[in-house]
VOBALUM-254124 format. One record per residue (C-alpha): residue number from 1; x, y, z. Coordinates in nm, 2 decimals, decimal comma. Layout:
VOBALUM-254124
  seq       u       v       w
  NUM       X       Y       Z
...
***
This chain:
VOBALUM-254124
  seq       u       v       w
    1    0,77    2,88   -2,50
    2    1,12    2,83   -2,38
    3    1,26    3,02   -2,68
    4    1,03    3,32   -2,60
    5    1,11    3,31   -2,23
    6    1,49    3,30   -2,31
    7    1,45    3,63   -2,50
    8    1,27    3,82   -2,21
    9    1,46    4,14   -2,11
   10    1,17    4,32   -1,93
   11    0,89    4,19   -1,71
   12    0,60    4,43   -1,66
   13    0,36    4,34   -1,38
   14    0,03    4,46   -1,26
   15    0,00    4,48   -0,88
   16   -0,35    4,41   -0,74
   17   -0,43    4,05   -0,82
   18   -0,08    3,96   -0,93
   19    0,16    4,08   -0,66
   20   -0,12    4,09   -0,41
   21   -0,44    3,87   -0,37
   22   -0,64    4,17   -0,50
   23   -0,78    4,27   -0,16
   24   -0,79    4,64   -0,08
   25   -0,75    4,74    0,28
   26   -0,90    5,08    0,36
   27   -0,90    5,30    0,67
   28   -1,03    5,65    0,72
   29   -0,73    5,79    0,54
   30   -0,74    5,57    0,24
   31   -0,55    5,25    0,16
   32   -0,38    5,13    0,48
   33   -0,18    4,83    0,36
   34   -0,12    4,57    0,09
   35    0,00    4,21    0,15
   36    0,29    4,11   -0,07
   37    0,46    3,77   -0,09
   38    0,82    3,75    0,01
   39    0,90    3,49   -0,26
   40    0,77    3,73   -0,52
   41    1,00    4,01   -0,38
   42    1,30    3,78   -0,38
   43    1,22    3,68   -0,74
   44    1,21    4,04   -0,84
   45    1,56    4,09   -0,70
   46    1,68    3,78   -0,87
   47    1,55    3,90   -1,21
   48    1,71    4,24   -1,16
   49    2,05    4,10   -1,05
   50    2,03    3,86   -1,35
   51    2,00    4,15   -1,60
   52    1,62    4,12   -1,66
   53    1,45    4,46   -1,60
   54    1,13    4,47   -1,39
   55    0,86    4,74   -1,42
   56    0,54    4,79   -1,22
   57    0,23    4,91   -1,39
   58   -0,08    4,97   -1,17
   59   -0,41    5,13   -1,22
   60   -0,38    5,24   -0,86
   61   -0,13    5,46   -0,67
   62   -0,06    5,45   -0,30
   63    0,21    5,52   -0,05
   64    0,23    5,15    0,05
   65    0,29    5,05   -0,32
   66    0,55    5,32   -0,36
   67    0,73    5,19   -0,05
   68    0,74    4,83   -0,19
   69    0,87    4,95   -0,52
   70    1,14    5,15   -0,34
   71    1,23    4,86   -0,11
   72    1,28    4,63   -0,41
   73    1,47    4,89   -0,60
   74    1,24    4,87   -0,90
   75    1,35    5,16   -1,13
   76    1,07    5,15   -1,38
   77    0,71    5,20   -1,28
   78    0,39    5,38   -1,38
   79    0,12    5,41   -1,12
   80   -0,24    5,53   -1,14
   81   -0,26    5,43   -1,51
   82   -0,58    5,27   -1,61
   83   -0,49    5,30   -1,98
   84   -0,23    5,04   -1,99
   85   -0,14    5,02   -2,36
   86    0,03    5,35   -2,38
   87    0,18    5,30   -2,03
   88    0,33    4,97   -2,15
   89    0,47    5,13   -2,46
   90    0,63    5,40   -2,25
   91    0,79    5,15   -2,02
   92    0,92    4,95   -2,32
   93    1,08    5,26   -2,46
   94    1,23    5,35   -2,12
   95    1,38    5,01   -2,09
   96    1,52    5,02   -2,44
   97    1,38    4,68   -2,54
   98    1,14    4,56   -2,81
   99    0,79    4,44   -2,75
  100    0,90    4,08   -2,83
  101    1,14    4,10   -2,53
  102    0,86    4,19   -2,29
  103    0,65    3,96   -2,07
  104    0,34    4,13   -1,92
  105    0,16    3,98   -1,62
  106   -0,20    4,09   -1,55
  107   -0,52    3,94   -1,41
  108   -0,82    4,14   -1,53
  109   -0,99    4,33   -1,82
  110   -0,79    4,64   -1,75
  111   -0,48    4,44   -1,86
  112   -0,61    4,34   -2,20
  113   -0,46    4,64   -2,38
  114   -0,12    4,57   -2,23
  115   -0,14    4,20   -2,34
  116   -0,19    4,33   -2,69
  117    0,14    4,52   -2,71
  118    0,37    4,27   -2,53
  119    0,55    3,97   -2,68
  120    0,46    3,73   -2,41
  121    0,17    3,74   -2,16
  122    0,08    3,57   -1,83
  123   -0,20    3,56   -1,58
  124   -0,26    3,41   -1,24
  125   -0,45    3,09   -1,16
  126   -0,77    3,25   -1,03
  127   -0,81    3,49   -1,33
  128   -1,14    3,47   -1,52
  129   -1,15    3,23   -1,81
  130   -1,18    3,51   -2,06
  131   -0,84    3,65   -1,93
  132   -0,68    3,31   -1,94
  133   -0,79    3,27   -2,30
  134   -0,59    3,58   -2,40
  135   -0,25    3,48   -2,25
  136    0,04    3,25   -2,32
  137    0,10    3,14   -1,95
  138   -0,14    3,07   -1,67
  139    0,04    3,02   -1,34
  140   -0,05    2,74   -1,09
  141   -0,02    2,99   -0,80
  142   -0,28    3,26   -0,72
  143   -0,19    3,63   -0,72
  144   -0,01    3,73   -0,41
  145    0,07    3,37   -0,34
  146    0,39    3,32   -0,55
  147    0,25    3,36   -0,90
  148    0,51    3,62   -0,99
  149    0,79    3,40   -0,85
  150    0,66    3,11   -1,06
  151    0,71    3,32   -1,37
  152    1,05    3,44   -1,26
  153    1,17    3,08   -1,22
  154    1,04    3,00   -1,57
  155    1,24    3,29   -1,72
  156    1,56    3,22   -1,53
  157    1,54    2,85   -1,62
  158    1,49    2,94   -1,99
  159    1,79    3,17   -1,97
  160    2,01    2,91   -1,82
  161    2,02    3,09   -1,48
  162    1,83    2,85   -1,26
  163    2,13    2,80   -1,03
  164    2,02    3,14   -0,88
  165    1,73    2,97   -0,71
  166    1,83    2,60   -0,71
  167    2,17    2,61   -0,55
  168    2,33    2,77   -0,24
  169    2,63    2,89   -0,44
  170    2,41    3,05   -0,71
  171    2,19    3,22   -0,46
  172    2,48    3,35   -0,25
  173    2,64    3,49   -0,56
  174    2,32    3,68   -0,63
  175    2,27    3,78   -0,27
  176    2,61    3,95   -0,26
  177    2,50    4,17   -0,55
  178    2,17    4,25   -0,37
  179    2,35    4,37   -0,06
  180    2,57    4,61   -0,25
***
């Protein structure tokens, strides 16, 4: 597993159920808000500053999701895409990487086609057993509760970059890049 994680150049993640707990909050004008985990957001920035690309692939599209993507400066995303196989292939092409260099994180049946075209796959702790059976990594954390960050730490450790999250010096070096 460490060998595969060391080769990751792109992480593609689903949103609802991975970056959030999967709850949808609606008002009379549609989706009102999503709850994101700050550790997942920091992990996203750590990956990007470490040279690992991040892409968001969601079956849903909303202003609040677009705001989060913008806030984290995630350059690659496809929203409102229920057919995730071709969307993944498009993101892989845009990123200029091979399928073996991609880790996909999803949590439900809609993600199965994406799992099939990515070199490494992961899901969250509370995913159904039939999803867990299809992936390489199952997180200890639930979606929206640090599961994405758990995977980020695995990747950075496998790539010899754990100082980014284990030491003040490593973090401050990365934080300077984030501020620019």
